N, C-alpha and C positions, 0 to 999 in steps of 0.2 A: 505423439512420436517422441521417443527418447533418443538423445544423442550423447555419446560419451567419447572422450578422447583419452586413450591409454598411451602413456609415454614410458618407454623402457630405455634406460641408459646403460651403456657399457663403456669400456675404456676408450674405444676408438669411434663410436657411433651412437646416435640416438634414434630410436625407432618410434614412429607415431602411428597409431592405429585408430581410425575413426569408425565408431560403431553406430549403426542406426537400428534401434530396437534390438540390440544384441548381435546384429549381423555386420560383419566386416565390410565396409564400403570403400575405404581408402587406406593405403599403407605407404608411408614415406620413411625414408632413411636419410639422416643428415650425418655425413662423415666429416671427421676433423680435417681431412686432407682435401676437402672440396673447395678449390680456389675460385670456382666460377658458379655463381648462383644467379638465377633469373632475377633481374631487378638491380643487381650491383652496377655501380657507375665507376668507370675507370678513365684515367687520363692515359690515352694511348698515342702511338705514333704511326702515321701512315707509312707503310713500307713501299708500296708501289701501286699507283692507279693504273688500271688496265682499260684502255678505251674500248676494246672489242667486247668486253663484258659490261662496260659502263659501271664498273665497280672498282673497289680498291681492296687490297690486302693490308690488314692493319695488325701491328704487333701489340698484343694485349698481355703478353707474358706466357702464352700457352705454346706448346711445342709446335703447333701449326698456327699460322696466321689466321685471324678472324676475317670473315668475308663481309664487306660493307657495300651494299648496292646503292646506286644513286638515289633510288626511291626511298631508301631508309635514312637519307641524310637529314631530312626535315626541311621545310621551307625557310626556316629562320637560321640556317647554317651560318650565313655571313655575320649575323648579329652575335651568334654564339662564339665564333672564332675571334671576333673583336673583343668580346668580354673576357675570354680565356687569356688573351694576350695582355690585357690591361691588369687583370687580377694577378697573373703569374709574375709580372714585373713589379708589382706593388703600387702601380699608379692608381688603381681603383680600390677604395676601402668600403664603399657603399654597395652592398650586395643585394639591395632590395629591388633593383631594376626600375624604380619609380622614375628616375631622371636619366636613365641610360638610353642614349639615342639608338633607335633601331635602324638596321640596314634594310635595303630592298630584298624581298624574298627571292630565292633562287628560282630559275626557270624550271618548271616541273618536268619539262621534256629536254632538259639540258644535258651536257656532257660532263663526266666526272672530272676530267682534267682541267676544266674551266673553273672549278670551285675549290679543289684541294690539290695539294702538291705532295711529292715524296718528302719524308722526314718532318712533315707538319704535325703538330700536336693538336688533338681534339678530344672532346669528351664523348665517350660512347657508353651505351648501356647494354648489358647482356639480355637478349630476348630469347635465346635458346642455348642451353648448356651444350658442351661438347658431346656429340653422339657418334659412336662408332669411330670412323677414321676422320670425321669432320671436326674442324675447330668450332669455337662458339659462334653463334650468329649474333650480330650486334646492330645497334641503331644509334644514330646521333640525335634523334628526336627524343629528348629525355622526358621521363615522367616519374614522379615520386608518389608512391601510393600510401594513403592513410586509411583510416577506418571507414570514413564516409566519402572522402574526396580523393581524387588523384590530381596532383598539381603538375602543370606543364610549363616549364620556364620558357621565356621568349615568345609567349603567345598571349592572346587576349580572349580567346574563344571560351565560351561556357557551354558544355553539352551535358545531356542527361542520359543515363542508362536506358536502353530500349526495353529492358525488362520491367521498368515501372510503367504500368498500363495506363494509369489515370493521367490525362492531359492536364487536368486541373492541378494535380500534385506536381507534375513536371514544371508547370509555369510557376508554382509557388517556390519550388526549390531553386529555379533559375533566378527569380527575383531576389531571394535571400542571399544566394552566393554572389550575385553581381553587387550587392550592397556591401559585402565584406571583402571582396577579392581585391588584392593589391594590383596596381598597374604593372604590366610586364609579365604577368603569370596567367595562363589559361587554367581552367578547372574542368575536370570530368566528374560528374556527380554519380556515385556508385549506387547500386540497387538498395543496399542496406541503409541509405540515407532517407529512404521513404518514411515520412511521418516525423522526422527529427526536427528539433527546434534550432533556431539560429545560433543559440549559445553553444550547442554541441558541434555544429558545423564550424563555428568560429574557432573553437578550441582545437579541432582537428587541423584546421588550416594553419593555426599558430605553430603547431607541432611540425608541420611540413616545412614551414618557413624557417624554423630553427634548424631542421636537418639541412636545408639548402645553405644556410649561413655557415654551418659547421663544415660542409663540403667545400665551400669557397675558401675558407680559411686554410684548408689543407692544400689547395691549389698552389699557394705561394711557395711551398717547400717541396711539392711533389715532383718526383722524377718520372720519366716515361719508360715502361708502362707501370702504373701503380693504381691501386684501388683507392678511390676518394670517398665513396659512399657505399656502405655495406647494407644490403637488404636485411630486414629482420631475420633472426634465426628462424629455422623452420617451424618451431613450436609457435612462435609469435605470429608468423605469417599465416599459418593455418588458422589460428584463432581469429586473426584480423579478417580473414576471408569467409570463414564459415560460422563463426560464433553468433548465436542468437538465443532467444528466450527458451528454445526447446532443449538446450544443453542441460543435462541433469547432473553431469559429473565429469571432472577432469582428474584422472588418477595418475600420479607420478611416483616412480620408485627411487628418485634421486633428490636429496634435500636441497641442493643448490638450484636445480631446475625447478623444483617446487616453489622456491621463493621467487624466482624470476617470473614464472607463469602466474603466480598469485598477484604479484605487483602489476603485471600487464593486464590481467582481467580487472583488477581494481581501477586501473587507468581508463580502460575502454567501457566498462560497465560497473560503476561503483555499486556495491551491495551484493554483487554476485560472486565475489571472491571466495565465499564459503563453500562453493561447489568444487574448489580445487582441494584435493585430498592427497596426503602423503601416504603412499602404500608401503607398509612395513612387514608384511607377512613373509615367512620363509618360503612359501610357494611362489615361484617366479610369476611376475605380473601377467605375462602373456598366457601362461597356463591357467591362471585363475579366471581370466575372462574368456577362455576358450578360443583365443586368437591363434595359437599354434596349430590347433586342430583345423581351424578354418583355412589357414594358410596351406596346410598339406592337401586339403580337399578342393581348394579353389584354384591353385596354380597347376601348371602342367598342361598337357595336350588335351585332356578331357576334363570338363567341368560338369559335375553332376547336379541335377535338379531333383525335385520331388517326384516320387512314384516312377522312377526308372527313366525319365527323360534326361537327356544330357546334351552338352555342346562339344563339338570337336573344334579346337582353335589351332589353326596353322599359321605360321609366320613365314613370309618370304621377304626378300630385299625390298620389293616394291609395295607390298600391301599385306594386310591380314585377312584371312578367310575364316568365317565362322559357319559351321554346318549344324543345323538344328535337327536333333533326332528324338523321336518319340519313345524309343526303346521298347519296353514292354507295357507302356502305359496304355490303358484303355478305359473308356468311360461307359458304364452300363446305360443303356437307353439312349445313347448318343450315336449319331452317324459319324462317318469318316470326316466330313466337313467340320462338324462341331468339335470333334476331338482334335483336329488340326488347329482350329482356332484356339482351343484351350492351351495346347502345348506351345503354340506360337506366342501367346500373351505371356505365358510363364517364362519363355525363353527371352522375350524382349526385356523383361525386368532383370533377368540374370545377365544379359548382354550389357545393359546400361551399368550394372554393378561391376562387371568384369573390365569394362573400358576404364572406369575410374580406378579400380583396384590395381590393375596392371599398368595404368597410365599409358595405354596404347594410343598411338597417334598415326597420322597419315591417312591412308585410304583403308577402310574396313568394309568388306563385302560379306553380307549375311545371307545365307541360303536357308530361308524359312521353309516349312512344309507347305506344299502347294495348296492354295485355297481357290475355289472356283468363284465364290460369291464376292462381288465388288464391295458390299458393305462390310464384310469380314476383313478384307484387305485394308479398307479405310480405318476400321476399328484398331487393327494392329498398328498401323502407321501413327495414329493419334496416341495410342498407348505408349509406343516407344518414345515419341517426342515428350510426352508427359513424364516418363521415367527418367529422361535425360535432362530435364529442366534444372536439376540441382547440380549438374556437371559444370564446374567452373571453367573448364577448357572450352575455347571456341569450337563449335561443331556445326555441321550441317547434315541434315538427313533428307535423302531423296525418297519419294513415294515408291512402293513396290513395283518392280518391272513385270512384264508378262510372264517371266520365268520364276516369279516369287522372290527375286533378289532385292534386297534393300542395301543401298550404298550410303556409307557414312564417311564424312571427312572430319577428323578431329585434330585440333592443334597439338603439336608435339613440341614441348619446350625442354623436356628432360629425357634422359635415356629411359626406355621402358623398364618397369619393375619386373625382373625375371628371377624367380626363385626356383631352385631345383627341388623337385618333390620326389624324385626316384632315389632309391638307395641301393647299395651293393647287396646282391642276393646273398642272404645268410647261408644258403646251401653251398656256396663256394663255386658256382658255375662260371663266375666272371661277368655274367650279365647283370643289368640293373633291373630292379622290380619296383612296383609301386610301394609307397611307404606303408608299413604294417598298420598304421592308424586308419588307413583307408579300408583295410580288410573288414574292420568292425562295421563300418557303414554298409559295406556290401552284404555282410551276414544279416544285418538288421533288415535291409531291403528284401533279401530273398526270403527271410522268415515271414515277413509281413505278407508277401505275395502268396506263400504257401498257406498261411492261416486264413487267407481270404478266398482261396481257390477250392477245387474239388477235394483236396486231401485234408481239408481243415479239421475233420473229425478223427483222423487217424493219429496214432501215436507217432511222434516225430523224434528222431535221434540225430544230433549233430555230431558228425565224426570229424575230429580236428586234431592238430598237433598238440601234444601234452602241454607245452608252454602257453598256447592260446587258450586251451581248455581251462588251465589254472586262472588265467586272466578273467575268463567269463564267469567262473564259479566262486572265486574267492572274494572276500570283503563283504561289507554290508552297507547298503543293499548291493548285492552282486548284479551283474548284467542279466543273469538268468532270472533272478528275482524280479527285476524290472519287467522282463518279458512276461512273466506270470501275471503281474499286476495289470499290465496293459492288455494282454490277449486272453487272460483267464485260461491258460494252457501251459502245462509243465513240459519243458523240452529237456530230454535226456542228453547229457554231454558224454560222448565216448572218446577218450584220448586214443590216438592212433600213432604208435611209434614210427610206422612206415611212412607217414605223411610228411611232406615238406612243411616248412613254417607257415607258408601262406596258402596251403591247400586245405579245403574243407568239402564236406559232402553231407547232404541231408538224406536219411534213409527212413523207410517205414518199419513196422513191427516185424516184417519178414526179412529185413536187411536189404531190401531192394532200394536202389538209388532213386529218389524222387526229385532231387535237384542237385 
């Protein structure tokens, strides 16, 4: 499996596309004006605790106050508040927490007004970016993520990722981390730490402690609200979370970004920095790697799959609904049940990709094609879980219901990636139509269906608008030449002035419409 990261830079944003065997699986955008990123730590001021909600509204510098629930305060809140006060006033210069006295944990079923007051300063971390009309979601239980470890200040607990299957490996990692962990800090061992040596873990922990010290130094002069620890830029955070030995290339079209990413790769995996390449071709980088085309065909209400199957994706305020359709797909020698299973398995793979690509969160309900056999339903459920195991967002999948529905909950920490794929109708009707690039995919599919059907031996003519006709016939190798090499059949192209830009029709030798 090959994985590539394609990075496109513009004046006001940086786009990151993650490819898996050439197929687009994740798309991220980092904008210069993004003041709130997941993982950032801010010194904020409590605006008003609300007993009825058992929560507080906190001023973090956003137009709407952030919401902080009692359960997101963290058990060590009293210790943290004492630490902030001593550091801010300059009384405490040792940030290691080794000799810092801990306070009693707050009551897990307590009341918000008993532990924090209005106008009080506290450290909070962004756990969900502002979405729609809501302000950012925050927590005062801090965590600082590294390559292999996540450091949790004011805690002593060591835990291991559940995705590490071997109990022996879990025990080994716990022993190693406990031997190097400083007092006053808890540690969560990430999945990528599996098989790593103590020296690599220790180096990662040293980097996290250095970040903590830098943040504490800022506290002395920080005003409220202000950012005191910035999460890695999106390129580095993506690499930190997904980079592994299967990466074959990281292509960047900006020299400054290229240097930054190369330095970061050298830091986290020495010797692999050679896979970072500076892209200098006049062809735009997203065009070169086929990303623009995949964006046009993957976003929007309809998502196409192979051989005519497709998904309909609808969004409401409360949930997302995905409908699986077989389209014109049929399998020779297979019954309805086997065809349904085949389409459903294909759809499950595409749905897992779509959730990551669009960063869809909340409740997702998928209406698969009905299957009678229980083993087929189980196979579909297992396949969907397997396809989603690479998804970094927390998610839960319920088994198929009696109606063939599968419910998925997926963590949403950022606004959903929503890209407009329709364009203004070139015929001037005022309505919007699908992007013209999707037209070529439709023609390819319809032609393949014709050449495998009962009309496969007849002469076929494609009647189409002159502009599209020129696109299909010009250049080398032209699209028509590719059709000939693939299907061993020459397709006549007939320009039609009366046709609209996106209109086309297949006819036989007598001029009768066959598709």
